[in-house]
C-alpha positions as CSV (number, residue, x, y, z in Angstrom):
1,M,103.0,107.8,100.5
2,T,103.7,110.8,98.3
3,V,100.6,112.0,96.3
4,L,101.2,114.2,93.3
5,A,98.7,116.3,91.3
6,L,99.5,115.5,87.6
7,P,97.7,116.6,84.5
8,F,95.7,113.4,84.3
9,G,95.0,113.2,88.0
10,R,96.4,112.1,91.4
11,F,99.4,109.7,91.4
12,G,101.0,108.0,94.3
13,I,104.6,107.0,95.1
14,H,105.2,104.3,97.7
15,I,108.8,104.2,99.0
16,S,110.0,101.6,101.5
17,N,113.3,100.1,102.4
18,G,115.2,102.3,100.0
19,H,113.2,101.2,97.0
20,V,110.3,102.4,94.9
21,Q,107.7,99.8,95.9
22,E,104.8,101.0,93.8
23,L,103.5,103.8,91.6
24,R,99.8,104.1,91.6
25,F,96.9,106.0,89.9
26,L,94.7,107.4,92.7
27,P,91.2,108.7,92.8
28,P,90.7,112.4,92.1
29,E,89.8,113.1,95.8
30,A,93.1,111.7,97.1
31,E,94.8,114.2,99.4
32,L,98.1,115.6,98.1
33,R,101.2,114.7,100.1
34,P,104.7,116.0,99.4
35,P,107.7,113.8,99.1
36,I,109.1,113.0,102.6
37,D,112.6,111.8,101.6
38,D,115.2,112.1,98.8
39,L,114.1,108.9,97.0
40,A,110.5,110.1,96.9
41,Q,111.6,113.5,95.6
42,R,113.8,111.9,92.9
43,T,110.9,109.7,91.9
44,A,108.5,112.7,91.7
45,D,111.1,114.6,89.7
46,S,111.5,111.5,87.4
47,I,107.8,111.3,86.8
48,L,107.6,115.0,85.9
49,R,110.5,114.6,83.5
50,W,108.8,111.5,82.0
51,L,105.6,113.6,81.4
52,D,107.7,116.0,79.4
53,D,109.7,113.3,77.6
54,P,107.9,109.9,77.7
55,T,111.1,108.3,76.3
56,F,112.9,109.1,79.5
57,V,114.0,106.0,81.5
58,P,114.8,106.8,85.2
59,A,117.6,105.4,87.2
60,L,115.6,104.5,90.3
61,P,115.8,101.5,92.6
62,F,112.6,99.7,91.8
63,A,111.6,96.9,94.1
64,A,111.6,93.4,92.5
65,Q,108.0,92.3,92.2
66,G,105.9,90.0,90.1
67,T,105.9,86.5,88.6
68,P,108.1,85.4,85.8
69,F,105.1,85.7,83.4
70,Q,104.3,89.2,84.6
71,H,108.0,90.2,84.0
72,R,107.8,88.9,80.4
73,V,104.6,91.0,79.8
74,W,106.1,94.1,81.4
75,Q,109.3,93.7,79.3
76,A,107.1,93.4,76.2
77,I,105.2,96.5,77.3
78,A,108.4,98.5,77.9
79,A,109.5,97.7,74.3
80,I,106.4,99.4,72.8
81,P,107.8,102.7,71.4
82,C,106.6,106.0,72.7
83,G,103.6,107.2,70.7
84,S,102.7,103.7,69.6
85,T,100.3,101.1,70.9
86,S,100.0,97.3,70.8
87,T,96.9,95.2,71.6
88,Y,96.4,92.6,74.3
89,G,96.0,90.1,71.6
90,A,99.3,91.0,69.8
91,L,101.2,90.8,73.0
92,A,99.6,87.5,73.9
93,R,100.5,86.0,70.5
94,A,104.1,87.2,70.9
95,L,104.3,85.7,74.4
96,D,102.4,82.5,73.5
97,S,99.7,83.4,76.0
98,A,96.1,84.7,76.1
99,P,94.9,88.3,75.9
100,R,93.2,88.0,79.3
101,A,96.4,86.9,81.0
102,V,98.2,89.8,79.4
103,G,95.5,92.2,80.6
104,Q,95.8,90.8,84.1
105,A,99.6,91.4,84.0
106,C,99.0,94.9,82.8
107,G,96.6,95.5,85.7
108,A,99.2,94.2,88.2
109,N,101.9,96.5,86.9
110,P,103.5,98.2,89.9
111,F,105.3,100.9,88.0
112,P,102.9,102.5,85.5
113,L,104.3,105.3,83.3
114,F,107.8,103.7,83.4
115,V,106.3,100.4,82.4
116,P,103.8,102.1,80.0
117,C,100.8,99.8,80.2
118,H,98.7,102.6,78.8
119,R,100.2,101.7,75.4
120,V,98.3,98.4,75.4
121,T,94.8,98.6,74.0
122,A,92.0,96.4,72.9
123,A,91.7,95.4,69.3
124,A,88.5,97.5,68.9
125,G,89.2,100.5,71.1
126,I,91.1,101.8,74.1
127,G,90.4,98.8,76.3
128,G,90.7,98.8,80.1
129,F,93.3,100.4,82.3
130,A,94.6,99.5,85.8
131,N,91.7,97.0,86.1
132,A,89.1,99.6,85.2
133,K,86.8,99.7,82.1
134,D,85.6,103.3,82.6
135,G,85.8,106.4,84.7
136,W,88.9,108.5,85.8
137,L,91.4,105.7,85.0
138,I,90.3,105.4,81.4
139,E,90.5,109.2,81.1
140,A,94.0,109.0,82.5
141,K,94.9,106.4,79.8
142,R,93.4,108.7,77.1
143,W,95.5,111.6,78.4
144,L,98.7,109.6,78.5
145,L,98.2,108.3,75.0
146,A,97.4,111.9,73.7
147,N,100.5,113.2,75.6
148,E,102.6,110.7,73.7
149,G,100.9,111.4,70.4
150,G,99.3,108.0,70.3
151,R,95.8,107.2,69.2
């Protein structure tokens, strides 16, 4: 796994079988590891470009993952404009679902940043992030929202 040092913390890239399998927020103590192949390098370069321009959509071979419901949630998340947010409740209403189910799909998102789950917040605050309610993951969410000019 490639491990990058990004402004909000460590970030992992898992490549397998010619596909990006997963992008993952990692704990601050995660050891840095350089890209070991062309796809890992292209993915790292795409992440850096996205940090400079969060409207950038990479042309990378992402592995197919998730349930049909998760795909619906991830498509809804991808439609949230850069610099904007939506709430778990608003997405749930739009998808005829429940906020908790939307939150679980957000937490299962295998491609954060490119499926910008950080743009989904609670009705009364920042909400959780990557299945966390506090700590370094919430700080990463705050950084990502600030980077995009969000709330």
